[in-house]
MIDOSE-1310 file (N, C-alpha, C; in nm, 2 decimals, decimal comma, always signed):
residues 88
xxxx	-1,22/-9,82/+2,68/-1,13/-9,71/+2,66/-1,20/-9,60/+2,59; -1,27/-9,63/+2,48/-1,34/-9,53/+2,40/-1,45/-9,47/+2,48; -1,52/-9,55/+2,57/-1,62/-9,49/+2,65/-1,57/-9,39/+2,75; -1,45/-9,41/+2,80/-1,39/-9,32/+2,89/-1,36/-9,19/+2,82
xxxx	-1,31/-9,19/+2,70/-1,28/-9,08/+2,62/-1,41/-9,00/+2,59; -1,51/-9,07/+2,55/-1,64/-9,01/+2,52/-1,70/-8,94/+2,64; -1,69/-9,00/+2,76/-1,73/-8,94/+2,88/-1,66/-8,81/+2,91; -1,53/-8,82/+2,89/-1,44/-8,70/+2,92/-1,48/-8,59/+2,82
xxxx	-1,51/-8,62/+2,69/-1,55/-8,52/+2,60/-1,68/-8,46/+2,63; -1,77/-8,54/+2,68/-1,90/-8,49/+2,72/-1,89/-8,40/+2,84; -1,81/-8,44/+2,94/-1,78/-8,36/+3,06/-1,73/-8,22/+3,02; -1,63/-8,22/+2,92/-1,57/-8,10/+2,88/-1,67/-8,01/+2,81
xxxx	-1,76/-8,07/+2,73/-1,86/-8,00/+2,66/-1,96/-7,94/+2,76; -2,00/-8,02/+2,86/-2,09/-7,97/+2,96/-2,03/-7,85/+3,04; -1,90/-7,86/+3,07/-1,83/-7,75/+3,14/-1,83/-7,63/+3,05; -1,79/-7,64/+2,93/-1,79/-7,53/+2,83/-1,92/-7,47/+2,82
xxxx	-2,02/-7,55/+2,81/-2,16/-7,50/+2,80/-2,20/-7,43/+2,92; -2,17/-7,48/+3,04/-2,20/-7,41/+3,16/-2,13/-7,27/+3,17; -2,00/-7,27/+3,13/-1,93/-7,14/+3,13/-2,00/-7,04/+3,04; -2,03/-7,09/+2,92/-2,10/-7,00/+2,82/-2,23/-6,95/+2,87
xxxx	-2,31/-7,04/+2,93/-2,44/-6,99/+2,99/-2,42/-6,89/+3,10; -2,31/-6,91/+3,18/-2,29/-6,82/+3,29/-2,25/-6,68/+3,23; -2,17/-6,68/+3,13/-2,13/-6,55/+3,07/-2,25/-6,48/+3,01; -2,33/-6,56/+2,94/-2,45/-6,50/+2,88/-2,55/-6,45/+2,99
xxxx	-2,56/-6,52/+3,10/-2,65/-6,48/+3,21/-2,60/-6,35/+3,27; -2,47/-6,34/+3,29/-2,41/-6,21/+3,34/-2,44/-6,10/+3,25; -2,42/-6,12/+3,12/-2,45/-6,01/+3,02/-2,60/-5,97/+3,02; -2,68/-6,07/+3,04/-2,83/-6,04/+3,04/-2,86/-5,96/+3,16
xxxx	-2,80/-6,00/+3,28/-2,83/-5,92/+3,40/-2,78/-5,78/+3,39; -2,66/-5,76/+3,32/-2,61/-5,62/+3,30/-2,71/-5,54/+3,21; -2,76/-5,61/+3,11/-2,85/-5,54/+3,02/-2,98/-5,51/+3,09; -3,02/-5,60/+3,18/-3,14/-5,57/+3,26/-3,12/-5,45/+3,34
xxxx	-3,01/-5,43/+3,40/-2,98/-5,32/+3,49/-2,99/-5,19/+3,40; -2,93/-5,19/+3,29/-2,93/-5,07/+3,20/-3,08/-5,04/+3,16; -3,15/-5,14/+3,12/-3,29/-5,12/+3,09/-3,37/-5,06/+3,21; -3,35/-5,12/+3,32/-3,42/-5,08/+3,44/-3,39/-4,93/+3,47
xxxx	-3,26/-4,89/+3,46/-3,22/-4,75/+3,48/-3,29/-4,66/+3,38; -3,29/-4,70/+3,26/-3,36/-4,62/+3,15/-3,51/-4,60/+3,18; -3,57/-4,71/+3,22/-3,71/-4,71/+3,25/-3,74/-4,62/+3,37; -3,66/-4,63/+3,47/-3,68/-4,55/+3,59/-3,66/-4,41/+3,56
xxxx	-3,56/-4,37/+3,48/-3,54/-4,23/+3,44/-3,66/-4,18/+3,37; -3,72/-4,25/+3,28/-3,83/-4,21/+3,20/-3,95/-4,19/+3,30; -3,97/-4,29/+3,39/-4,09/-4,28/+3,48/-4,07/-4,15/+3,57; -3,95/-4,12/+3,61/-3,92/-4,00/+3,69/-3,96/-3,88/+3,62
xxxx	-3,92/-3,87/+3,49/-3,96/-3,76/+3,41/-4,11/-3,74/+3,40; -4,18/-3,85/+3,38/-4,33/-3,84/+3,37/-4,39/-3,80/+3,51; -4,34/-3,86/+3,62/-4,39/-3,82/+3,75/-4,36/-3,68/+3,79; -4,25/-3,63/+3,74/-4,21/-3,49/+3,78/-4,27/-3,39/+3,68
xxxx	-4,34/-3,44/+3,58/-4,41/-3,35/+3,48/-4,31/-3,28/+3,39; -4,19/-3,34/+3,38/-4,09/-3,28/+3,28/-4,13/-3,32/+3,14; -4,08/-3,24/+3,05/-4,11/-3,27/+2,91/-4,03/-3,39/+2,86; -4,09/-3,47/+2,78/-4,02/-3,58/+2,72/-4,07/-3,59/+2,57
xxxx	-3,98/-3,65/+2,50/-4,00/-3,66/+2,35/-4,06/-3,80/+2,31; -4,10/-3,81/+2,19/-4,15/-3,93/+2,14/-4,03/-4,04/+2,14; -3,91/-3,99/+2,12/-3,79/-4,08/+2,13/-3,78/-4,14/+2,27; -3,80/-4,05/+2,37/-3,80/-4,10/+2,51/-3,90/-4,21/+2,53
xxxx	-4,02/-4,19/+2,48/-4,13/-4,29/+2,49/-4,09/-4,42/+2,42; -4,04/-4,41/+2,30/-4,00/-4,53/+2,22/-3,89/-4,61/+2,29; -3,79/-4,53/+2,35/-3,68/-4,59/+2,42/-3,73/-4,67/+2,54; -3,82/-4,61/+2,61/-3,88/-4,67/+2,73/-3,96/-4,80/+2,70
xxxx	-4,03/-4,79/+2,59/-4,10/-4,91/+2,54/-4,01/-5,02/+2,50; -3,90/-4,98/+2,43/-3,81/-5,08/+2,39/-3,73/-5,15/+2,51; -3,70/-5,06/+2,60/-3,63/-5,12/+2,72/-3,73/-5,21/+2,80; -3,86/-5,17/+2,80/-3,95/-5,26/+2,87/-3,97/-5,39/+2,81
xxxx	-3,98/-5,39/+2,68/-3,99/-5,52/+2,60/-3,86/-5,60/+2,62; -3,75/-5,54/+2,61/-3,62/-5,61/+2,62/-3,61/-5,67/+2,76; -3,64/-5,59/+2,86/-3,64/-5,64/+3,00/-3,73/-5,76/+3,02; -3,85/-5,75/+2,96/-3,94/-5,86/+2,97/-3,88/-5,99/+2,91
xxxx	-3,83/-5,98/+2,79/-3,77/-6,10/+2,72/-3,65/-6,15/+2,79; -3,56/-6,06/+2,84/-3,44/-6,11/+2,91/-3,48/-6,17/+3,04; -3,58/-6,12/+3,11/-3,63/-6,19/+3,23/-3,68/-6,33/+3,20; -3,75/-6,34/+3,09/-3,80/-6,47/+3,05/-3,69/-6,57/+3,03
xxxx	-3,59/-6,52/+2,96/-3,47/-6,60/+2,93/-3,40/-6,65/+3,06; -3,39/-6,56/+3,15/-3,32/-6,60/+3,28/-3,41/-6,70/+3,36; -3,54/-6,67/+3,36/-3,63/-6,76/+3,43/-3,64/-6,90/+3,37; -3,64/-6,91/+3,23/-3,63/-7,03/+3,16/-3,50/-7,11/+3,20
xxxx	-3,39/-7,03/+3,20/-3,26/-7,09/+3,23/-3,26/-7,15/+3,37; -3,31/-7,08/+3,47/-3,31/-7,12/+3,61/-3,41/-7,24/+3,62; -3,52/-7,24/+3,55/-3,61/-7,35/+3,55/-3,55/-7,48/+3,49; -3,47/-7,46/+3,38/-3,40/-7,57/+3,32/-3,30/-7,63/+3,42
xxxx	-3,23/-7,55/+3,49/-3,13/-7,59/+3,59/-3,20/-7,68/+3,70; -3,31/-7,63/+3,75/-3,39/-7,70/+3,85/-3,43/-7,84/+3,80; -3,48/-7,84/+3,67/-3,53/-7,96/+3,61/-3,41/-8,06/+3,60; -3,30/-8,01/+3,56/-3,18/-8,09/+3,54/-3,14/-8,16/+3,68
xxxx	-3,14/-8,07/+3,78/-3,10/-8,12/+3,91/-3,20/-8,23/+3,96; -3,33/-8,21/+3,93/-3,44/-8,30/+3,98/-3,42/-8,44/+3,90; -3,38/-8,43/+3,78/-3,36/-8,56/+3,70/-3,24/-8,64/+3,75; -3,15/-8,58/+3,81/-3,03/-8,65/+3,86/-3,05/-8,72/+3,99
């Protein structure tokens, strides 16, 4: 009986964990879109020869680093999901 309750608790925890990971992944994807748009806007300014400030450069650098780390987070997460499926 206790085993059944423990299994149900584990299942609930796994479901909650999966929901949380899905929410976080969606937020990361949204942040990646914003970073991508900011980087694209900066690149367009540079290509068109428009004036840009040091603040624009710093923002583009920050967006690039953020996008890199968020991409790594998503790829690690998808790799972990594949590993989990292969283990089952």
